[in-house]
C-alpha positions as CSV (number, residue, x, y, z in Angstrom):
1,M,91.6,35.9,98.2
2,T,92.2,39.5,97.0
3,D,94.3,42.1,98.8
4,A,92.2,45.0,100.1
5,K,93.5,48.4,99.2
6,T,93.3,51.2,101.8
7,V,92.3,54.5,100.4
8,T,93.9,57.3,102.5
9,V,93.0,60.9,102.1
10,I,94.4,64.2,103.3
11,V,92.0,67.0,104.2
12,L,93.3,70.5,104.0
13,D,91.3,73.3,105.6
14,S,92.2,77.0,105.7
15,G,88.8,78.0,107.0
16,G,85.6,79.2,105.3
17,T,84.8,77.2,102.1
18,N,88.4,76.2,101.5
19,E,88.3,72.6,102.7
20,F,89.3,70.1,100.1
21,T,90.7,66.5,99.8
22,I,93.9,65.2,98.4
23,Y,94.3,61.5,97.5
24,P,97.9,60.8,98.2
25,T,100.0,58.2,96.5
26,R,103.1,59.0,98.6
27,V,103.6,60.9,101.9
28,E,107.0,61.6,103.3
29,D,107.4,62.7,106.9
30,V,110.7,64.5,107.0
31,R,112.5,65.7,110.2
32,N,115.5,68.1,110.1
33,K,117.6,68.9,113.2
34,V,118.8,72.5,113.6
35,L,122.6,72.3,114.0
36,D,125.1,75.2,114.1
37,K,128.5,74.2,112.7
38,I,131.7,76.0,113.6
39,T,135.0,75.3,111.9
40,A,137.9,76.9,113.7
41,P,140.6,78.6,111.5
42,Q,144.1,77.1,111.5
43,D,147.5,78.7,111.9
44,T,149.3,78.0,108.6
45,E,152.7,77.5,110.3
46,T,151.5,74.9,112.8
47,A,148.7,73.3,110.8
48,G,148.8,69.5,111.1
49,G,145.7,69.0,109.0
50,P,142.1,70.3,109.1
51,N,140.6,71.0,112.5
52,D,137.5,69.2,113.7
53,T,134.2,70.9,113.1
54,L,132.4,71.8,116.3
55,I,128.7,71.1,116.3
56,L,126.1,72.8,118.5
57,D,122.8,70.9,118.7
58,L,120.1,73.5,119.3
59,L,117.7,70.7,120.2
60,Q,115.1,71.8,117.7
61,V,113.5,69.7,115.1
62,E,111.8,71.0,111.9
63,K,109.0,68.7,110.6
64,R,108.0,68.7,107.0
65,Y,105.6,66.8,104.8
66,I,106.2,66.0,101.1
67,V,103.0,64.8,99.6
68,K,102.4,63.4,96.1
69,G,98.9,62.7,95.0
70,Y,95.8,63.8,93.1
71,C,92.8,66.0,93.8
72,A,89.5,66.7,92.1
73,S,89.7,69.4,89.4
74,A,87.3,71.6,91.4
75,D,89.7,71.3,94.4
76,L,92.8,72.2,92.2
77,A,91.7,75.9,92.0
78,K,91.1,75.9,95.8
79,L,94.6,74.4,96.4
80,K,96.2,77.1,94.2
81,N,94.3,79.9,96.1
82,V,95.3,78.5,99.5
83,F,98.9,78.3,98.4
84,N,98.9,81.9,97.0
85,D,97.1,83.3,100.0
86,G,99.7,81.9,102.4
87,G,99.2,81.3,106.1
88,V,98.6,78.2,108.0
89,V,96.3,75.3,106.9
90,K,94.9,72.5,109.0
91,F,96.3,69.2,107.9
92,T,94.3,66.0,108.7
93,Y,95.9,62.7,107.7
94,Q,95.0,59.0,108.5
95,G,93.4,59.6,111.8
96,L,96.5,61.3,113.3
97,P,96.0,64.4,115.4
98,D,95.4,67.5,113.3
99,E,98.5,69.6,112.5
100,Y,99.0,73.1,111.1
101,I,101.2,73.5,108.1
102,N,102.4,76.3,105.8
103,F,103.0,75.4,102.1
104,E,106.6,75.9,101.0
105,K,106.4,74.5,97.5
106,L,103.6,73.4,95.1
107,Q,104.0,71.6,91.8
108,I,101.2,70.7,89.5
109,V,101.9,68.1,86.8
110,E,99.5,67.5,84.0
111,D,99.6,64.1,82.5
112,I,98.1,64.5,79.0
113,K,96.7,61.3,77.6
114,R,95.8,60.3,74.1
115,S,92.3,61.1,72.9
116,G,89.7,59.0,74.6
117,E,91.7,58.7,77.8
118,Q,91.2,61.0,80.8
119,D,93.9,63.5,81.6
120,E,95.2,63.4,85.1
121,T,96.6,66.2,87.2
122,E,99.2,65.2,89.8
123,I,100.1,67.5,92.7
124,I,103.3,67.5,94.8
125,F,103.7,69.8,97.7
126,T,106.1,70.5,100.5
127,A,104.8,71.9,103.8
128,I,106.4,72.8,107.1
129,V,104.5,72.0,110.3
130,G,104.1,75.0,112.5
131,V,102.3,78.3,113.1
132,N,102.8,81.8,111.7
133,L,105.1,84.0,113.7
134,L,103.3,87.2,112.8
135,G,99.6,87.8,112.9
136,A,97.8,85.3,110.6
C-alpha cells in the first residue's frame, strides 16, 4: 500500500487577470498579540531591584501567513506585479474561508541546476491578514 500525497494549492487573486496559484511546501499561520509594556522607573536611593514590568493586553491579535512554495514561471511575473502594486489580495487555501491579505515581504530564490536538469524558483512570502485602512 502506498501513501497518498495531498496536493494543496493557494490561489491569490487581486482582481482582473491577476489570479494565480502557488504550490506550497510549508504554510505557517502566525498569531501575534498586541501588548503594551510599561516599566516604571526606580528611585536609586530606595531601589531594591528591578520593578516588575506592567503589561496591558489590548485584546488584539495580528494574523500572518508565512508561505514557502513554488509557482509556474508565468505566474512569477504576476506575483511580482501584485506585490509591487500593493493593496489587498484574496487568499484561498485548503477550503478554508477566503481571507484578505497584504504582502509584507517577498523572497524569490532561484535554484540553479546542472545542465540537463530543470531550474526551480522557490518563493517565500509573509502576508498580514486584514484590509487597507485608506482607499484601496
